[in-house]
C-alpha positions as CSV (number, residue, x, y, z in Angstrom):
1,K,5.8,-14.5,2.1
2,S,4.1,-13.1,5.1
3,I,4.2,-9.6,6.5
4,L,2.4,-10.3,9.8
5,N,4.4,-13.0,11.5
6,K,7.6,-11.1,12.2
7,P,9.3,-11.8,15.6
8,E,10.8,-8.3,15.7
9,L,7.3,-6.8,16.0
10,S,7.1,-7.3,19.7
11,T,5.0,-4.2,20.6
12,Q,1.9,-2.6,19.2
13,A,4.0,0.4,18.1
14,D,6.3,-1.9,16.2
15,F,3.4,-3.6,14.6
16,L,1.7,-0.3,13.7
17,S,4.9,1.1,12.2
18,Q,4.6,-1.6,9.4
19,F,1.5,0.0,7.9
20,P,2.2,3.4,6.3
21,I,-0.7,5.8,5.9
22,N,1.0,7.9,3.2
23,G,4.5,8.4,1.9
24,S,6.0,9.3,5.2
25,A,3.4,8.8,7.9
26,T,2.7,5.5,9.8
27,M,0.0,4.6,12.2
28,Q,2.4,5.5,15.0
29,N,3.1,8.9,13.6
30,L,-0.7,9.5,13.1
31,I,-1.2,8.9,16.8
32,K,1.4,11.5,17.6
33,N,0.1,14.1,15.0
34,P,-3.6,13.4,14.3
35,I,-4.0,15.9,11.5
36,N,-2.1,13.9,8.9
37,G,0.7,12.1,10.6
38,V,3.3,14.3,8.8
39,S,5.3,17.1,10.5
40,P,5.1,20.5,8.8
41,T,8.8,20.2,7.7
42,S,8.3,16.9,5.8
43,R,9.0,16.8,2.1
44,P,6.2,15.8,-0.2
45,P,6.3,12.1,-0.9
46,S,8.2,10.9,-4.0
47,A,5.5,8.3,-4.5
48,L,1.8,8.4,-3.7
49,L,-0.7,5.5,-3.7
50,Y,-4.4,6.1,-4.2
51,Q,-7.4,4.1,-3.2
52,N,-8.4,1.4,-5.7
53,Y,-11.5,2.0,-7.8
54,P,-14.0,0.6,-7.7
55,N,-14.0,-0.5,-4.1
56,P,-15.6,-2.8,-3.1
57,V,-14.4,-5.0,-5.9
58,R,-16.6,-7.5,-7.7
59,S,-14.1,-8.8,-10.3
60,H,-11.8,-6.1,-11.6
61,T,-10.4,-2.9,-10.1
62,E,-7.7,-0.4,-10.9
63,I,-4.8,0.8,-8.6
64,R,-3.3,4.2,-9.3
65,F,-0.1,5.7,-8.1
66,D,2.1,8.7,-8.8
67,L,5.9,8.9,-9.0
68,A,7.6,12.2,-8.7
69,E,10.8,10.7,-10.2
70,G,11.7,7.4,-11.9
71,A,12.1,4.5,-9.5
72,R,11.9,0.7,-9.2
73,V,8.3,-0.1,-8.3
74,T,6.9,-3.1,-6.5
75,L,3.1,-3.3,-6.2
76,E,1.8,-6.4,-4.4
77,V,-1.6,-7.7,-3.1
78,F,-1.8,-9.5,0.3
79,D,-4.6,-11.3,2.0
80,A,-5.7,-10.6,5.6
81,R,-3.1,-13.2,6.9
82,G,-0.3,-11.4,5.1
83,E,0.1,-14.0,2.3
84,L,1.2,-12.7,-1.1
85,M,-1.7,-13.1,-3.5
86,A,-0.3,-11.2,-6.6
87,T,2.5,-9.1,-7.8
88,L,1.2,-6.4,-10.1
89,A,4.4,-4.5,-10.8
90,D,8.1,-5.2,-10.2
91,S,10.1,-3.1,-12.5
92,Y,11.5,0.4,-13.1
93,H,8.8,3.1,-13.9
94,G,9.6,6.7,-15.0
95,S,8.0,9.7,-13.3
96,G,4.2,10.1,-13.9
97,T,0.9,8.6,-13.0
98,Y,0.2,4.9,-13.5
99,T,-3.1,2.9,-13.4
100,I,-2.6,-0.8,-12.9
101,P,-5.5,-3.1,-13.6
102,F,-6.1,-6.0,-11.2
103,D,-8.3,-9.0,-11.9
104,A,-9.6,-10.1,-8.5
105,S,-12.1,-12.7,-9.9
106,R,-10.1,-15.6,-8.6
107,L,-9.9,-14.3,-5.0
108,A,-12.5,-15.1,-2.3
109,S,-14.6,-12.4,-0.7
110,G,-12.8,-10.5,2.0
111,T,-10.4,-7.7,2.8
112,Y,-7.1,-7.6,1.0
113,Y,-4.2,-5.1,1.2
114,Y,-2.1,-3.7,-1.6
115,R,1.4,-2.3,-1.0
116,L,3.5,0.1,-3.1
117,D,7.2,0.1,-2.5
118,A,8.8,2.9,-4.7
119,A,11.4,5.6,-4.3
120,G,12.0,5.0,-0.6
121,V,8.3,5.1,0.1
122,V,6.2,2.1,1.3
123,E,2.5,2.7,1.3
124,S,-0.4,0.3,1.9
125,R,-4.2,0.5,1.4
126,A,-7.1,-1.9,1.9
127,M,-9.6,-3.2,-0.6
128,T,-12.7,-5.3,-0.2
129,I,-13.7,-8.0,-2.6
130,V,-17.4,-9.0,-2.6
131,R,-19.1,-11.8,-4.5
């Protein structure tokens, strides 16, 4: 499963739109509105993904997210080529704050991306694994 080799991503704007910054802002929006990428009339996100801790990662880390309402949640980790490395969550979660542990001890050093897909929000962040 790769997120980078999509033929429909023919322009830089198309490519940037695939990487959300927060619940409703993408790189493309951020370029248009450099304060936070969200217009003043935007609703608060129904899901919010936080930076993993610790980062950089030696062997284990935790990924935290909030849900304003119950939703089906998918939390996945990808390598820099867009290959799926792990699925950390793929089920319904009620509203609240969740902390998901991630054992990265089997992954090589490098930059990895984790993506939350929940309640109509898709959000991604980067983490660095060091050995």
